[in-house]
N, C-alpha and C positions, 0 to 999 in steps of 0.2 A: 041588608044595609051595606055589606061589603061589596056586593055587585054594583050598587048605586055609586059608591065611592070610587070603584074602579072605572065606571063609565065616565064620571066627572074627570078623573085623572087623564083618561084617554082624550077627552074633549079639550082639556087644558093644555095638552102637550102639543108642541109644534108639529105641523104636517111634515112628512118626509119630503125633503127638498130634492125632487127629481128634475132633471133637465137633460138636454142633449146638446152636443157640440157637433157642428157641421163644418167639415173642411171643404171649402169650395175652390174649384179650379176652373179657369177659363178667362174671360174678360175680368171677372171678379176673382180675386185670390185672397184667401184668408179664412178666418174662423168666425162662425156665428154661434153664439151661445144663447140657448132658449131655456127659460124657466118654464117648466110644464106645470099646469094648474090641475094637479090630481084631485084636489078638493072640489073643483068646479066640474070637471069632465073626466071622472075616473076611468070609465070604459074606453074613451078615446086615448087617454094618456097611456093606459095599459097596452093598447094596440100599437101606438107609436114606439113605445119602449121595447115591446116584443119584437117588432120588425127591425128596429135598430140593433138590438142584441143578436138577432139572427143574421145581421149583415145584409138584409134585404134592401136597405136604402143605399148601400155603397155602390157608387157608379151610376146613380139615377140622376137624370138631367132636370133642369128647370125648363119645362116644355112650354109654359104659358106665362109670359111676363108682359104686363101692361103698364106702361109709364103712368105715373100719378094714380096707380091703383094697387097692384100686387104682383108677387112672383109665386108661381105655383110649381110644385114638384111632388114627388112621392109615388109616381106610377111604377110600382115594383114589378108589374107584369110586362109592360111594353117600353118603359122609359129608361132602360139601361143604355148607357152610351155604347158599351161593347155587347153585342148580341141582342140588343133590343130592336124595336120596330118604330123608328121615329115617326113614321106615317100614322101610327096608332097611339103614339105617346099621349097620355091624358085620358085614354079610354079604359085603362086597365085597373085591376084590383089586386089585392093579395089573395092568398088561398083561404083566408078567414072570411066569415060571414060579415055582411054589412052591419053597421052599428046604429042603434036607436039614438036619436038626437039627445044632446045634453045642453040645452040652451041656458044662457045665463044673462045677467044684466050688464056684463062687461061690454063696453063699447068698442067697435072696430076703429082703432086709431093706429097711428104710426107704430110699427113694431109688434102689433098683435098678430098672433098666429091662429089660424082657423082651419077647420077640416073642410075639404072640398067634398062635394056630393054630386050625384047624378041628377041633373034636371031639377024639377020642382019637388021631388020626393025628399022629405026631411030626414028619413031614416035610411039613407043610402051612402053615408060616409064609410070609407073603408081604409084607405092607406094614404091617399093624397092630401096634402095640406098646402096652405098658402101663407105668405108673410106680407103684411100690409106696408106699402110705401107711405101712405097717408091715411087720414080718417076717411071713412066711407059709411055714413050713417044708414044707408039702405040695407046694409048687411046685419045691422044690430038685431039680435033676436031671431035671425034667420039661418045662421050657421053656427055650429058649435065652436066656441073659443077654447083652445087647448093650451095656450101659453103666450109668452111675450119674450121678444129679443131683449137680452140684458147686456150683451156685448156684440159688436160686429155689425151695427146698422150701416156703417160705411161699406162693408162687404155687400150687404143686401142692396144698398143703393147702386153698387157697381155691376150688379148682375145684368147680363146682356138682355136688352129689351127685344120683344117680339114685334111683329108687324100686324097691321090690320086690327079690326075690332076684337078678334079673338085672342090676339097677342101671341100667335104661334111664332116660335123662335125659328128663324131661317138660318141654315148653315150650322156651324158648330155651336151648340148650346153650352152654357155653363153647367157644371156637374157637381153633385155632392160626392166628392171623392170618398169620404168616410163619414159616417154618422155614429157617434158614440154616446151611450147613456152615461150621465154623470150624476153624482149625489150631492 
């Protein structure tokens, strides 16, 4: 009986409010605050917070930015502004294994943050993530939602746009100067 009561107490308690703050520099300057959905995508949120705590995201660029779609970042292998390989930005991973998908019913709308993956394989998310400029229904149920921007959409809106269909940023991209885990 005590175990059952303890289980109900845990379920009734509020979830740990984990988030990240991203200090952006470049054409966009300012802070983006993201509330992470650890109850929706616990494995992905753990990965994001682990990499942020390790400093892996510090200095990583927004390498793929498509107007009226999304801004993508998080390539901790090749996407560093200093010492990275901008020609390969967007193709790298972290040193951790890929993650199994954690799909939800959350819709891809303005400010939603999702995990990028490789091609059509749903279990290949690793470190890269994207922030939506607008709604994009074709992503619903296809990519793991990890959070939502709660402050700083004006900063997201100012991120330097890429060129062409793939949104590759030409010249000096905007960068995540620091990424900090917040409670």
